[in-house]
Biotite code that builds the C-alpha atoms (Angstrom):
import biotite.structure as struc

atoms = struc.array([
    struc.Atom([142.352, -18.668, -9.092], chain_id="A", res_id=1, res_name="UNK", atom_name="CA", element="C"),
    struc.Atom([142.101, -17.176, -5.639], chain_id="A", res_id=2, res_name="UNK", atom_name="CA", element="C"),
    struc.Atom([143.050, -13.660, -6.702], chain_id="A", res_id=3, res_name="UNK", atom_name="CA", element="C"),
    struc.Atom([140.976, -11.336, -8.828], chain_id="A", res_id=4, res_name="UNK", atom_name="CA", element="C"),
    struc.Atom([142.665, -10.228, -12.023], chain_id="A", res_id=5, res_name="UNK", atom_name="CA", element="C"),
    struc.Atom([141.512, -7.377, -14.288], chain_id="A", res_id=6, res_name="UNK", atom_name="CA", element="C"),
    struc.Atom([140.440, -8.318, -17.807], chain_id="A", res_id=7, res_name="UNK", atom_name="CA", element="C"),
    struc.Atom([143.461, -6.367, -19.046], chain_id="A", res_id=8, res_name="UNK", atom_name="CA", element="C"),
    struc.Atom([145.854, -8.741, -17.212], chain_id="A", res_id=9, res_name="UNK", atom_name="CA", element="C"),
    struc.Atom([148.266, -10.257, -19.743], chain_id="A", res_id=10, res_name="UNK", atom_name="CA", element="C"),
    struc.Atom([148.154, -14.032, -19.311], chain_id="A", res_id=11, res_name="UNK", atom_name="CA", element="C"),
    struc.Atom([150.241, -14.938, -22.377], chain_id="A", res_id=12, res_name="UNK", atom_name="CA", element="C"),
    struc.Atom([153.220, -12.625, -22.515], chain_id="A", res_id=13, res_name="UNK", atom_name="CA", element="C"),
    struc.Atom([154.622, -14.113, -25.751], chain_id="A", res_id=14, res_name="UNK", atom_name="CA", element="C"),
    struc.Atom([151.502, -13.294, -27.758], chain_id="A", res_id=15, res_name="UNK", atom_name="CA", element="C"),
    struc.Atom([150.241, -10.461, -25.501], chain_id="A", res_id=16, res_name="UNK", atom_name="CA", element="C"),
    struc.Atom([146.867, -12.118, -24.858], chain_id="A", res_id=17, res_name="UNK", atom_name="CA", element="C"),
    struc.Atom([144.780, -10.728, -22.031], chain_id="A", res_id=18, res_name="UNK", atom_name="CA", element="C"),
    struc.Atom([142.488, -12.453, -19.580], chain_id="A", res_id=19, res_name="UNK", atom_name="CA", element="C"),
    struc.Atom([139.538, -10.694, -21.210], chain_id="A", res_id=20, res_name="UNK", atom_name="CA", element="C"),
    struc.Atom([140.386, -12.165, -24.608], chain_id="A", res_id=21, res_name="UNK", atom_name="CA", element="C"),
    struc.Atom([140.674, -15.636, -23.094], chain_id="A", res_id=22, res_name="UNK", atom_name="CA", element="C"),
    struc.Atom([137.363, -15.320, -21.251], chain_id="A", res_id=23, res_name="UNK", atom_name="CA", element="C"),
    struc.Atom([135.730, -14.116, -24.481], chain_id="A", res_id=24, res_name="UNK", atom_name="CA", element="C"),
    struc.Atom([137.061, -17.174, -26.331], chain_id="A", res_id=25, res_name="UNK", atom_name="CA", element="C"),
    struc.Atom([135.495, -19.427, -23.687], chain_id="A", res_id=26, res_name="UNK", atom_name="CA", element="C"),
    struc.Atom([132.180, -17.669, -23.042], chain_id="A", res_id=27, res_name="UNK", atom_name="CA", element="C"),
    struc.Atom([131.385, -16.239, -26.476], chain_id="A", res_id=28, res_name="UNK", atom_name="CA", element="C"),
    struc.Atom([133.240, -18.482, -28.914], chain_id="A", res_id=29, res_name="UNK", atom_name="CA", element="C"),
    struc.Atom([132.774, -21.754, -27.034], chain_id="A", res_id=30, res_name="UNK", atom_name="CA", element="C"),
    struc.Atom([136.381, -22.789, -26.382], chain_id="A", res_id=31, res_name="UNK", atom_name="CA", element="C"),
    struc.Atom([136.452, -25.856, -24.129], chain_id="A", res_id=32, res_name="UNK", atom_name="CA", element="C"),
    struc.Atom([140.101, -26.914, -24.486], chain_id="A", res_id=33, res_name="UNK", atom_name="CA", element="C"),
    struc.Atom([143.522, -25.277, -24.288], chain_id="A", res_id=34, res_name="UNK", atom_name="CA", element="C"),
    struc.Atom([143.944, -26.005, -27.981], chain_id="A", res_id=35, res_name="UNK", atom_name="CA", element="C"),
    struc.Atom([140.756, -24.102, -28.854], chain_id="A", res_id=36, res_name="UNK", atom_name="CA", element="C"),
    struc.Atom([141.843, -21.151, -26.718], chain_id="A", res_id=37, res_name="UNK", atom_name="CA", element="C"),
    struc.Atom([145.105, -21.196, -28.682], chain_id="A", res_id=38, res_name="UNK", atom_name="CA", element="C"),
    struc.Atom([143.239, -21.299, -32.001], chain_id="A", res_id=39, res_name="UNK", atom_name="CA", element="C"),
    struc.Atom([141.010, -18.368, -31.057], chain_id="A", res_id=40, res_name="UNK", atom_name="CA", element="C"),
    struc.Atom([143.587, -16.173, -29.277], chain_id="A", res_id=41, res_name="UNK", atom_name="CA", element="C"),
    struc.Atom([147.101, -17.562, -29.967], chain_id="A", res_id=42, res_name="UNK", atom_name="CA", element="C"),
    struc.Atom([147.605, -17.884, -26.189], chain_id="A", res_id=43, res_name="UNK", atom_name="CA", element="C"),
    struc.Atom([149.820, -20.801, -25.259], chain_id="A", res_id=44, res_name="UNK", atom_name="CA", element="C"),
    struc.Atom([151.098, -21.359, -28.791], chain_id="A", res_id=45, res_name="UNK", atom_name="CA", element="C"),
    struc.Atom([154.653, -20.039, -28.417], chain_id="A", res_id=46, res_name="UNK", atom_name="CA", element="C"),
    struc.Atom([156.679, -21.083, -25.356], chain_id="A", res_id=47, res_name="UNK", atom_name="CA", element="C"),
    struc.Atom([153.595, -22.690, -23.725], chain_id="A", res_id=48, res_name="UNK", atom_name="CA", element="C"),
    struc.Atom([154.577, -21.512, -20.209], chain_id="A", res_id=49, res_name="UNK", atom_name="CA", element="C"),
    struc.Atom([151.155, -19.929, -19.710], chain_id="A", res_id=50, res_name="UNK", atom_name="CA", element="C"),
    struc.Atom([149.295, -23.223, -20.191], chain_id="A", res_id=51, res_name="UNK", atom_name="CA", element="C"),
    struc.Atom([149.971, -24.708, -16.741], chain_id="A", res_id=52, res_name="UNK", atom_name="CA", element="C"),
    struc.Atom([152.510, -24.714, -13.946], chain_id="A", res_id=53, res_name="UNK", atom_name="CA", element="C"),
    struc.Atom([153.856, -28.023, -15.312], chain_id="A", res_id=54, res_name="UNK", atom_name="CA", element="C"),
    struc.Atom([154.575, -26.318, -18.664], chain_id="A", res_id=55, res_name="UNK", atom_name="CA", element="C"),
    struc.Atom([156.065, -23.175, -17.093], chain_id="A", res_id=56, res_name="UNK", atom_name="CA", element="C"),
    struc.Atom([159.750, -22.954, -18.036], chain_id="A", res_id=57, res_name="UNK", atom_name="CA", element="C"),
    struc.Atom([160.395, -19.577, -16.418], chain_id="A", res_id=58, res_name="UNK", atom_name="CA", element="C"),
    struc.Atom([162.540, -19.002, -13.355], chain_id="A", res_id=59, res_name="UNK", atom_name="CA", element="C"),
    struc.Atom([159.572, -17.388, -11.608], chain_id="A", res_id=60, res_name="UNK", atom_name="CA", element="C"),
    struc.Atom([156.191, -19.063, -11.801], chain_id="A", res_id=61, res_name="UNK", atom_name="CA", element="C"),
    struc.Atom([153.349, -17.154, -13.415], chain_id="A", res_id=62, res_name="UNK", atom_name="CA", element="C"),
    struc.Atom([150.425, -15.914, -11.343], chain_id="A", res_id=63, res_name="UNK", atom_name="CA", element="C"),
    struc.Atom([147.682, -17.286, -13.607], chain_id="A", res_id=64, res_name="UNK", atom_name="CA", element="C"),
    struc.Atom([147.577, -20.165, -16.087], chain_id="A", res_id=65, res_name="UNK", atom_name="CA", element="C"),
    struc.Atom([145.247, -20.959, -18.972], chain_id="A", res_id=66, res_name="UNK", atom_name="CA", element="C"),
    struc.Atom([144.214, -24.261, -17.413], chain_id="A", res_id=67, res_name="UNK", atom_name="CA", element="C"),
    struc.Atom([143.013, -22.418, -14.278], chain_id="A", res_id=68, res_name="UNK", atom_name="CA", element="C"),
    struc.Atom([140.930, -20.011, -16.351], chain_id="A", res_id=69, res_name="UNK", atom_name="CA", element="C"),
    struc.Atom([139.471, -22.828, -18.433], chain_id="A", res_id=70, res_name="UNK", atom_name="CA", element="C"),
    struc.Atom([138.605, -24.845, -15.311], chain_id="A", res_id=71, res_name="UNK", atom_name="CA", element="C"),
    struc.Atom([136.857, -21.875, -13.733], chain_id="A", res_id=72, res_name="UNK", atom_name="CA", element="C"),
    struc.Atom([134.634, -21.177, -16.729], chain_id="A", res_id=73, res_name="UNK", atom_name="CA", element="C"),
    struc.Atom([133.909, -24.734, -17.874], chain_id="A", res_id=74, res_name="UNK", atom_name="CA", element="C"),
    struc.Atom([133.142, -26.413, -14.535], chain_id="A", res_id=75, res_name="UNK", atom_name="CA", element="C"),
    struc.Atom([129.743, -28.034, -14.500], chain_id="A", res_id=76, res_name="UNK", atom_name="CA", element="C"),
])
């Protein structure tokens, strides 16, 4: 996650979930897995392209994936 993204950046376009909502699910609600992020926000529960580059089915790759966000905030 080399670039800075605003909290309003839409990570999951299917469910319209923003980076801020995802960060809140990790920091405030305790999400530690992609599945928990999905439970709390619905991100990654439709086409799943936002989960990781391996799951991305789009012609153009996304700029930010859920796994990158999770890694950044759960690294110990």
